[in-house]
N, C-alpha and C positions, 0 to 999 in steps of 0.2 A: 391634532390630537389624535391618541390612538385609538384606533376602534375594532381591535384583534377584540374579536366574540366569538366565542362557542359559545353554543346551542345542547342543550342537555334536558330530556324528562325532569321534573320538579321535583326533590323528594321531601320527605314530612320536617324535614328541616331550615329547608325553605319557607315555609307556610309564613311565618312571620313579617316576612322582607317580603314575602310578594301579597300579603296583606296591606303593609303598609304603602305600597306602592298605590293598588287598586283602591285605597282610600285616600292618595294622594292628589286631588285635582277637584276641582267645585262640584261636578256634579258626585265624584264618590264620597267624598267630605258630608256627604249628606244623607246616602243611604248606607254605608259601612261602618260597622265599629270596630276601628283597630283601639286596643286595650290592653294591657298587661295583668293577666294572662290572655289571650285570643278567648275570645266564645267557642265553645265547644262547636257551634255550629259550621266552623270553617276547618275543622278537622273532620267533622263526618263526612262533608262536601269533598273532602280533599283525598280522603278513603273512599268517596263513589266513584268519585271522578278517575282515580288510578286503580281498582279493581274492574272499570271497563275497559276491555281490549279495544272499543272505538271511540275510546277519549284519551286525549293525550294533553296533559300544563307542561306546556314548554317554558324553559328560562333560558335567556338570554344574559352569557357569562361575561365578564371584563376580568380576567383571572379569576379571583376567589368574589367576586361582588358581581351579585344579580343586579341587572342593570332595565333588564324588560323580562316580559311575562305575556305569554298567551295561550290558549285553551285552543286544541281544535278536536272539532268530534266528526267522525265518518259514520252515515245513515244511507245507507243500503236504501231503495227507491224501485217501484215498476216502472215508473216512466224512464226515458232513455234506454229503454229495451232490457233495465234493470241495475242502471247505471249506479255508482256511489257516487257521491258527492261532499264534498268539505265544506263544513263550518267553523271559520275564526270568530272568537268570543273574546271578551277579557284582556282584551291589548289593552297595554300600559308600560309603558317606558318610565324609568327613575325619573326624578325634576331634574335632578343634576345633569342629566343627559341628553335630553331633551333639544330636540335639534338640530343633533350631530349626527343622523341617519341611523340611529337604533335602532328605531320601528321600522325603516326601509328595509333592512338586514333583517330584523323579525319574520316582519308579511313574504319577504320572499322564500324565505328557508319555509315559512309555513308552506306557500304554495310549489316549493319542490318537494317538500313531505307528502302533501298530496298528491301528487303528481306520481310520486313512489306506490303511493296506496291504491293506485288505479283509480285516482276521481277521474270524473270529465268534468268538472266545477265547482269553483272555488267560490264561496258567498261569507258576507260577512256584514252585519247593522252595526249603525253605529247613530249616537240621539242625535235629533233633528238640533239640537240647542248647540253641537258638536262641531262647527261649522271649519273649522281646521283642519279636524279627519275627517270629514269629506274631501275635503279638498286635496289630504294626503292620499286616502287613497285610492280617487281620480286619476291623482299624477302615479299610480303603481298600476294604470289600467283599469281598476273597476268601473262597473258602468251600473248606473241608474235605473236599470232594467224592468224592475218591481217596485208597486209600492207596498211596504209591509207594513202588518200591523199587530199591533203586541195588546194585551189585555193584562193588566193587574189582578192578581186573585188573593192579594190580602191587605 
């Protein structure tokens, strides 16, 4: 199967396909609202992400078809002598493209991008219910070195 991918910053025209991907899994289907027209909250979030020079919404494309997405946030810290780190969030692969390496290529691209931006560390979280995702990230070299905590505010 052809896996020739290219990666680019997402545009507002991509938003419908991106939201469809993040809603197309057991957890996403419970918390996302994929409908036409898209709720304005997605457009506002997209505009905030793209206006921030320390955020990138990246799509993986096979030809003109968007087959993956990830958000990378770059954060300066006082620790590590004022070092920068990258956080990968919102990783999704189009359901018809899962299991053939698209996710691997997407994350590898994100790692290289973080290196180019001068980050000393890259981090991500995955829901504990996503056992396959946890194994996937571990295969790529990520280690569960910290206990992550979250608090829902709504």
